[in-house]
N, C-alpha and C positions, 0 to 999 in steps of 0.2 A: 649343504654340510661340507665342511673342509676336512680333508683326510690328512692324517699325521702318521708317518712311519717312524717307529722308534727302533734303531739298530742295536741289537744285543750282541756284541762281540765278546767271546769267552776269554777269561772269566769275568762276567759282567757283574757290576754292582747292582744288587737288588734295590738299594735305596734310590739310585740314580734312575733305574728302570721304572720304578713305581711312580715317581713324581708326575711324569706327562700324563699317564692314564688316569691318575687320581684327580688332577686338576682339569684336564680337558673334558673328562667324563662328566663333570659338574656343570658345564656350560649348556645353558638352555636359552633359546632365542625364540621368542613367541611360543613357548611351550615345546619346542622341538630341539633335539640335540644339535649343538653347533659343530661338533667334531665327530669324526670316526677315527679311533686310534688302533693301529695295527702294530704289533711287535713282530720283528723279523730278525733272522740271523743268517750268517754266511751258509751254515749247515742246519736246515731245519731238523727239529727233534730235540733231544736232550741237550741243553747248554749248561756248562759249568758256570758257577757263580763264585764270587769272592768269599762267600760263607759256606755254610754246610748244606744249604738248600740246593735241590736240583730243579732246574727249570726246563719246561718243555715249550718249545717254540715252533708252531706249525707252518709258519711262512718263512719263505727265503727272501733274498734281497730283490726279487722282482716286485715286491711290494713298493719299492721305491719309485717305480715307474708310474704308479697311480697317485702319488703322494702330492700335496700342496706344500707341505712342510716335512722335512726329515730331521730328526733329533738323534745324535749319536750319544749313548750313554757311556759313562766312564767305565773303564775296565781295569782289571788288575795287572794287565801287561800292556800298557798304553804305547810303549815306544816302538812296537814292531806290528802296526796294524795289518790285518788280512788284506792283501792285494785286491781281492774281489770287492772288499768294503770300499777301497780307494776308487776302484774303477767305477762302482755303482755311484759313489758321491760325485765323481767328475761328470758322469753322464747326467745326473740330476741337476748339477749346477749349470751344465750347458743349456738345460731347459728352462733356466731361470727359477728353479725351485728354491724356496727359502731353506737353508740348511743351518742347523744349530747343534750345539754339543753342550753336555754337562760335564763338569770336572775334567778328568783326563781325556774325555772324548775329543777334545780340542786337537790332540796330536793326530787323530785320523784326518781331520781337516787340513792340518798342516802338512802331514805327509802326502796328501792328495794335491797339494799345491794351491789349495783354495785361499789360504790366508796371506799369500806373498804380497808384501807391501801394504798390508792392512793391519788395522788394530785388532787385538784379540786378547783374551785372558784365559786362565786355566787355574786349577787348585794352586794355592800359594806356594805349596811345597814343590811344585813342578814348574814354577815360573822360570827359575833360572835354567832349568834344563831345557825349556822351551826356547829361551834366548840363545842358549848354546847350540842347540841343533838347528834353529831357524832364525839366524840373525837378521833375515829379511822381514820378519814379522815384528810389528810395534807391540810388544807384549805389555799389556796394562796389568800389572800385578797387584793393584790395590783397589780394583773395582769389583763390584758384585757380578756384573755381566758387560759385555761390550757387544756393539753392533757396528759392522761396517758393510753397507750395502745389503745384500741378501744373506750375509753370514752373521750368526750370532754365536758367542761363546760365553760360558758362565764359568764362575769360580767353583769351588767344591761344594759338595753336600747341599745345604739348604739354599745356596744361591741358585740352584736349579729351579727351585720354586719361584724366586723372583723372576727368572728367565721366562718361564712359562706363563706367569701372570702377565708379564710384559707382552708376550705374543698374543695372549687373549685380549688384552687392552687394544693392541694394534688392530686386531681382526673385528672386534665387536664393541669396543669403547670401555670407559671407566666404570660405568655403573655395573655391567656385567662381570668385569674383572674383579671389582671390589665385592660383589656378591659371592663369586667363587672363593675368594679369600676368606670371607666370613664363614661359608660353609665348611671350609678346610681348616678353620681355626688358625689362620696364619695372618701375618701382617698384611695390610693393603699394599697395592703395587708401589714398589720403590724403584725410582729411575736408575738405570745404569748408563754408562757412557755408550754413545753411538754417534755416527756421522750426521744423520738426519737431524737429530735433536741432541745437541751437545749439553749434557747434563751431568752433574756430579752426584753419585748416589749417597744416601745417608748411610753411615756405617750401621751395622747391627747394634741394637741396644744391649748394653752389658750390665744393667742394674735396674733396680726398682725404686730407689729412694725418691726419685723425681716423677715416677709413673703417675701418681695422682694429679700432680700439676700439669703434666702433659695431657691427661685426659681432660682435666678442667679447661685448658687452653684450647683444645680441640672443639669443645663444646661452646667456646666463646670466641671463635675466630673472627666473627663479625665486629667485635669490639676492639678499640685502639689499645691493645694490651702493651704494657711496657715491662722492662726488667723489674722495676719496683713492684708492679702487679704480680708478676710471676713469683718473685721472692716473697711477697707478703703471703701469697696463697700457700707456699711451701713452708712458711714459717721460719725462714732463715734469712741471712743477709744476702744482699745482691752478689757479693763476692763468693760467699759460700754456694749459692745457687749455681753461679757460673761454673765453679770448679767441679761440683757435682754433676751438673748437666753435661759438661764436656767429657767427664769420665764415663758417663753412662751412654751418651749418644754420639760421641765423637765430634760434635759441633757445638758452637755457642748456642745459648737459648734463643737469640735473635735470628741466627741462621736457620735453626730448626723451624722457628715460627714463620719465617718467610717461605720456607719450603712447603709447610702445610697449607699456607695461604694460596699458594700457587697451585698446589694439587687440588684444593677445594674449588678454585676458580675454573680449573680445567674440567673438573667433573660436572660443575654447573653449566659449562658451555656445551658439554656433551649430552646432558640429560634434561636441560630446560630450554625455554625460549625467553628467559629473562633478558631484559635490555642490558647492555654493557655496564652502565653505571650501577644497575642493581646487582650484577655479578660482582663488581668491584667491592660494593658495599658489604655484600654477604660474605665475601671471603676476607674481608679486612684490608683490601688493598687500596682502599680510599676512593679514587676516582677512576673513571675510564681511561684516562691518560696514563695513570700509574699501572693499571691492569695491562694495557697495551705494552708499555715499557718492559715490564717484568716478563710477559709472555713471550715477547719477541727475543728477549735475552735468553730465556730458557729453552724456547723450542724453535726459534727462527720463524714462527708464524704469528701474524696479527690474530687478535681474538676472533674476528670474523672468519679468516682463513681456517683457524683451528676448528671453529664450530662447523664450518662447511665440510671439512674433512672428516671429522669425528662424530658428528652429531647422529645419535640413533634415530631422532625424529625424522630426519631427511632420509635415512637409508632403510628403514623398516627392519625386515629380517635378513637383508643383504649385508655381508661384511662391508666395512668402510674400505674405500679405495685407498690404497697406500703403495709405496714403492715395493712393499714386500709381497703383495698379493700376486 
């Protein structure tokens, strides 16, 4: 079981604080919990929140010494983090612990000096302030989350869900992460920018006009779908489909389709022993050579290397080996 310590600095955002416990608590590996989540605060006891609720946190920052992952939740006063939190974060970083933040929690990592010379993100409304205060950080203001080495930062609010699902996928693979997403009634894992796997996240969907067509395409990824096929299913012209699709998804229909094909291929590599040509066919990527080209471009790994690193068949109940462990 992996230990996650979530830091609640006052006044803490209850939404940010609830995300890690909600998602990590749903992870089951061979019937056993995959994570133990501990909430901690600089001063144990009553902790003010950004709302009207009063929170009681029994554990102090000593919980970070036992953690495999530390997550700093966003707070209502992010620009002057508690020096005790900064000291605890530096100590954890020195031990090689994975450290993440949700929303404005990124300012704690920045003030601790952990993000110097690295890529990071925060809530879009704070991105310019982050750049002004920390010009030595490569602030990625338009991504859901960013990873640079052992440090992960997410944008605001629901992007924390994407960050936590990404962590679960890194530790336990796509099948478990997607099952957690289903149980939590949220979208499956969406990739964010990171050094190890340079990927561009899909923007959040902003409409439902093309939802039925997206669902139909997901059920037919193994078929050679074209723009004309998608438009015919939606009952509109190709031009109208493209305009609506981009308005709702932020990408073109074919970009979205390719993203889904690659995600399907990654899940098949992680959860099955299918030969590469069958993985390529089932995901609609055509041939094993095409699968290899797309996967290397997206993740930096060949299909065989990706399977060796992330396959649940090979690792049993043990988390996969990664640079974050």
